[in-house]
C-alpha positions in Angstrom: 23.1 44.8 52.3 20.5 43.6 49.7 17.8 41.0 50.5 15.2 38.9 48.6 11.8 38.2 49.9 9.0 36.1 49.0 5.4 35.4 49.8 3.4 32.2 49.4 0.6 30.6 51.1 2.7 29.6 54.1 3.8 33.0 54.8 6.8 35.5 54.0 10.5 34.4 53.9 13.4 36.7 53.6 17.2 36.0 52.5 20.1 38.4 52.9 22.6 38.6 50.2 26.1 38.8 51.7 28.8 37.8 49.4 32.1 39.4 50.8 31.8 39.1 54.6 34.9 36.9 55.4 38.6 37.5 55.0 39.8 35.7 51.6 36.6 34.0 51.2 33.0 34.7 49.8 29.6 33.2 50.1 27.4 32.2 47.2 25.1 35.0 45.7 22.1 32.9 45.8 19.0 32.4 47.9 17.2 29.4 48.2 13.5 29.2 49.5 11.4 26.2 50.8 7.9 26.7 49.9 6.5 23.4 51.3 3.3 22.6 49.6 2.8 25.9 47.9 2.1 25.7 44.1 3.0 29.4 43.4 4.3 32.6 44.7 2.0 35.6 45.6 5.0 38.1 45.4 8.7 38.5 45.3 10.7 41.6 46.0 14.4 42.7 46.0 15.2 45.1 48.8 18.2 47.1 48.3 20.6 48.2 51.3 19.3 51.8 50.6 15.6 50.7 51.4 14.8 50.8 47.8 12.3 48.1 46.8 11.9 46.5 43.5 8.9 44.2 42.9 9.8 41.0 41.0 6.3 40.0 40.4 5.0 36.5 40.7 8.1 34.5 39.9 7.6 30.7 38.8 8.6 28.1 41.4 11.0 25.1 40.8 13.2 27.4 38.8 16.3 29.5 39.2 15.9 33.1 38.5 18.7 35.4 37.6 18.2 38.9 39.3 20.7 41.6 38.4 21.6 44.2 40.8 20.8 47.6 39.5 23.4 50.3 39.6 22.7 53.1 42.1 
């Protein structure tokens, strides 16, 4: 039930993190965002299933970022 949201000059995007939603298979635990011509993010946040929000700051673009899910 968690999601990751990013904001850039073109607007806000959100990706839902679902890894175990199929019988005997899983989806990757990664989110890819297309930012067009944006050169930076204005904001990134992790939104947990409980509604709790965690500000991730202004992450660098063109990089993979590992975000560890907090223990409730």
